[in-house]
N, C-alpha and C positions, 0 to 999 in steps of 0.2 A: 575681518575681525568679527563682524556680525556673525559670519558663518561659524565661528568658533563657539559662540554661545548656543547656536542652534543645536550643537552637539549635545548639550545637556538636556534639551527639550525632547530629544528623540526617545521614543519608547520601543519602537520596533525597527529592525534594520532593513535598509533597502536591499542589501545583499546579505543573505544568511551566512552566519558564521558556521564553520564546519566542525563536527564533533572531532574530538582528539583522535581516538583510535577505536575502530570497530573491527574486531579480529576477523570476522567472516564476511566482510563487505569490502572488496577491493575498490580502488579509485575508478577503475574502468567498468565496474558493474553497472548494468543498465539503469538501475534506480538509485545509484550511489548518492546523487545530489539530494533527492527527496528524503532518503533514509537519514542522511546526516541532518537535514533540516528538522525532521520530526523528532530525532533524538536530541538535538541541541535545544529544541523547544520543550522537551519533556512530554511531548505528545505520545510518543511510544518509547519504551525503555529497553535496555540491554539486560541480558542474563549472563553473568560472568564474562562480560566484554563482548558477547556475541549478540547479533540481532536476529539470527535465524530467518533470513529473508524468504526462504522457500517454505517456511512453516505456515500453518493455517491460522485463521483468525476466528476466535469464538465471538458470539454475539456480545457477551459482556466486555470482551477486549475492545471491540469496536465502539461500544457505548462509552467506555471510559476515555478512549482517545478522542471521540467526538466531543464529549463534554469539555475537554481541555482546549480543543480548537475554538470552541464557542465561548470560552471563559466562563463556563458554568460548573466547573468541577468543585466549587465551594458553595454552590447554591444551597440555601437553607431548605431542608425538606419539611413540607407541611401537609403531606398527604399520608393516608394509611396504606400499608402494604396489602395488595389484593392478590399477590401471586403465591400459589401453594408451593412452588419450588424455589422460593427465595426466602431465606431465613435471616434473622437479625444478626446471627453470628457469622454470616458470610462476609468476606472482605469487600465484596462488591455491593452489599446491601443498599447503602445510601446512593450509590451511583445508579442502580437500577431504578430506585424511586425517583431520583432526579430526572432520569430519562422519561419516566412515566408522567411526572408532574409537568414537564415541558412538552410532552408529546413527541419526543424524538423517535425512539424505536419502540413500537407497541408490542404488547404481549399477545397471546393467542386466546381465542374464544373460550378455551377450557380453563382460563385463569392461571395459565402457566406462562413463564417468560422464556424458559429453556435457555438459560444463560450460557451453557456450554455447547449449544448447537453451533455448528460452523456457518459462517457467513458465506452466502453465494454472491457471485458478482452481480446478479440481477437484484438481489435483495439490497445490496450496497447501493446500487444506482437508484433504487426506489427510495431509500432513506435520504440520499442527497437531493433527489427531486422534491421530496416532501418538504424539506426545510428551506429550499431556495425560492426566490420570488417567482410568482406565477408567470407563465408565458404560454402562448398558443403554439407549441412546437409541432411542426409538420412531421409525421412519422415516416414520410417518404425518405427522410435522411437515413433511415435504417437500411434502405436498399443498397447503400454503398458498401455493405458488409456481406460477405459470402455466407455467413451463418445467421442472417437476420431471422430466418424462419424458426430458429431455435429459441428465440426470445419468447418467454411466456406472455400471454395476452395482457395480463395485469402489469407487466413491466415494459410494454412497448412505448407508451407515452412518457413514463419516467426516463427511459433510455434516450428517447428523442430530445427531451428537455436537457438532460445532462450533457449530451453530445453537443448541443448548441452552446451550452455554457462552458464547454471545455473541461468539465470536471469528471473525467472518466479515465480508464486505462485500457489499452488494447495491444499490449506487448505479448509475444514477440512479433506477431503478424499484424500489421496495421490494418489489414482487411478483415480481421476477425474480432468479434467481441467476446466469444466464449461465455455466453451469459449464464450458463448453468454450472460452470466450474466453481470450485471452492476458492474464495478469495485468499491469496497468499499475503504474508506480512509485507513483502516488497510492494505488491499492488495496493495494499491498504495505505502504505506510506505515500505512494504517488497521489492517490485520491485525496488523502488528508492534507498533503502539502498544497495541492491545487486549491482545495477548499479554503485553506488558511490564507492563500494569496488572493482569494476572491471573496473575502468575507462581506464585501459590499453587496453580493448577490444573495446573502442569507437574509431571510425574513427577520425583522426586528425582534419578534417575540422569542426567537431562539438564541439570540446573542445576549450574553450576560455582561452587564455593566459597560457597554460600549458607548462612549460619548465622543464628541467631535470638536476639534479646534477649527477656527475659521478666520485665520489671519492672512491667508493667501489663496486666491481662487485656483491658482495653478500648482498648489502644493501636491506632491505625489501621494500623500497620505494625509488623513485628517482624524484618524481614530485614536482614542485614548481608552485603555482598559481601566475602569474604575473598580478597585478592589477594597477589601476591608481596611487594610493598613497602608496601602500605597496605590499610586496610579502609574500605569505603564504607558508612557508616551511613545507611540510607534515611530520607527524610523520613517523618514519622509515627511514628518510634520514640520511646519514652519512657524516660528514665533518671532515677535518683535523684541529687540533689546536696544538700550540706549547707551551711548558713550558717557562715562562718568567724568571724563576730562577732554579738553580739546586734543585733537590728534592731527599731526602733520607727518606725512610720509617722509619728507625731506629732513625731519628732525628725529626720525626713528630708525631702528636697525633690526636685522634678523635676531631673534631670540628675546626681544623685548616683550614684557608682559603688558596685557591690556585688561581693563575691567569694564564690564557692561552692567547695566542694572535694569530691572523691570520697573518702568515708570508707573505702572498700575498693575493690578492683578491680571495675570494671564490665565484666562478661564475658558472652559468649554462652552459651547453654545447652550448646553443644558444647565450651566451654572456652577459646575465644580471648579474651584480654584486649583490650578496646577502649580503655578509659580506665583506666590503672593507678591504684592507690591514691595519693592525693596530687595528682592532676591538679587544677589550679585552673581555675575557670570565671569569666570576667569578664563582668559585666552592668552595665546602666545603667537607672536609673529613668526611664521615659518620662512617667509621670503618677502623681499621688497624688490620690485623691478623699477628702476628709475625711469623717468620720462625719456623718450627717445625722439630723435629728429623725425620730421614729417608728422608732427602733431600726435604722436602716440603717448597717451597718458600713462602715468605711473600705475602700477598694480601692487596691491598689498594682499598677501595670502596669510590669513590668520585662522586659528583653530581654537574653538572653545573646548576646554577639557574638563571643566567642572563648574558647579554652581553651589552657592551657599544660601540656604533659606534664611529668612529673618530670625528663625529660632536657633540657627547655628548648625543645623543638619546639612551634611554635604551630599551632593549628587554627582555621580560620574557622568560626564557628557562627551559626546563626539559630534560637534556641530561646526558648520562653516557658512559663510555668507551665501545667501540664496540667489546666486547668479550662475550663469552658464558654466563659468570656469572657477566658481567658488572664490572669486576675488573681489576686492573693493577698489573702485576707481571712480574718477569723476564722470558724471553722466554727460549725455550729449548736449544738455542745455548749458552746462558750464563751458564745454568746448565751443559751442556756438557763440556764447558770450565773449570768449577770448577772440574768436575770429571777427566778431562784430567790432571789438575794440581796435583790432589791427586795421580793419577796413575803414572805420571812422577816422582813425589816426592818419592812415594813408590819404584819405580824402582831404583831411585838413591840410596836410603837407602839400598835396597836389593843388589845392585851391590857392594856398599861399604862393606857391611857385608860379602858377598860372597868372595870378594877379600881378606879381612882380614883373614877369616878362612882358605882360600886356601894358603895364603902366609906363614902362621905360620909353617905348616908342610913341605910345598914344594912350593917355589916360582915359579916353572915351571907350577904349576896348577892354575895360576891366571885366565887363560881363562876359565877354568872349573868353577871357582868361579863366574865369571861374568855370564856365561851361566845359572847357577843355581839361582844366586841371583836376576837377573833382572826380570824374570817372577814371581818369588815368591813375590818379593817386589812390583811389579806392581799390582799383585792380591790383596795383602794386602792393598795397597793404594786405589784401586778402591772400595774395600769393605768398607774401612773407609769412603770414600767419599759418599757412598750410605747411610750410617747410620747417618752421621752427620746432623746438622741442615741445612735447605735450605738457600737460599740467601735473603737478604733484597732487596726491590725494589729501584733502583736508576735511575734517569733520568738527563740528561745534560740540561743545559740552551739551549733552541732552539730545543730540541728534539720534534719530531712531533708524536702525537698519533691521532687516529680516534675515534670520539664519535658519538653516535646514538641518534637522537631526540626521546624522548618518548612521545612527545606531539607536536601538531602543533605550529609553531612559526610565529608570525606576525612581519615582519621586515619592517621598514620604507624604502621607496625606496631611493637609493643612491642619485638620482638627487634632491630629496626633503630634504635629510638629510645633504648634504654638503653645 
């Protein structure tokens, strides 16, 4: 059930959803997965339903897509235009200035940006290298490619770095980099999708409004995109929620509704409140597996489908308990406690029996009866505990569980919601 509320917390999905229909990209196209990912994320767009995967990429196209990956496409511009070939009437005017302000894609010494110049693969790798964390990459890695000598001197270290980071493309021949070829839209999609999946490698100064949750060290993701009117909690984030009522799996059934609550503000490490105290998380039980013989505990499969902020605003969620199988069950300590009770009970019975048998022929041998009866009874009790049915799942009112978001969640900002 805890998993259910995790659903609402998620802002980005662990598995990308796929675009509905792209007329000119078949499902078996070599870059289909990445193209769908960047289209679904609005990083790259369609024209009349087509992606034009073999088309080229202009510098301004790449800049605009890169700003979206980095969540800086709404960055306030506070610099003056220095480019002679970029005018305020141009649709890309603000994006070019955003790029210049951040230092993403630089202009040329003659004070031009050349927005319509086509991106080469080498230039693309140089940009990716520039914005990712520093590393001392050994350029000998380039020797693995048959066309390494074609890489311009200025692009050799950037290529080595991006190869090490896995943010590059070398289709169709895995042994070629084709560094001087013009970047195609399909190749750009692959690079941008890989960059999106590895935002942790991007230097902090280039990422816009990225903050972090820290409620589980082993969470697959911890990033939250903080925007003007809302926060996007990425898929893979983990949050804590609490039962609003006592729960017993043996008193519940598939289809029952559950409600959880945020016992305190769920906030980023940087201080942004994502789910205020009192936020309610609504879940449904999908399945209950009853306890089974040989000490197999009951399992409860629940899913959080929505949340309601204290202001009344609703949030669509997809979250489940943060466990290996997304289930709720009694932990090993409860199971151990059950076995201990069976063992202690068996020992008590064994002692009683041993004392009784010893006392009848010779009261002096009571100690011997205890010595024999205790371990025998304990062994019988433990064995009985191991073959009996497992435990039902019980939770107290206010008991906290952690849930994981299985899809990005868009949450209205607290300042706007309250």
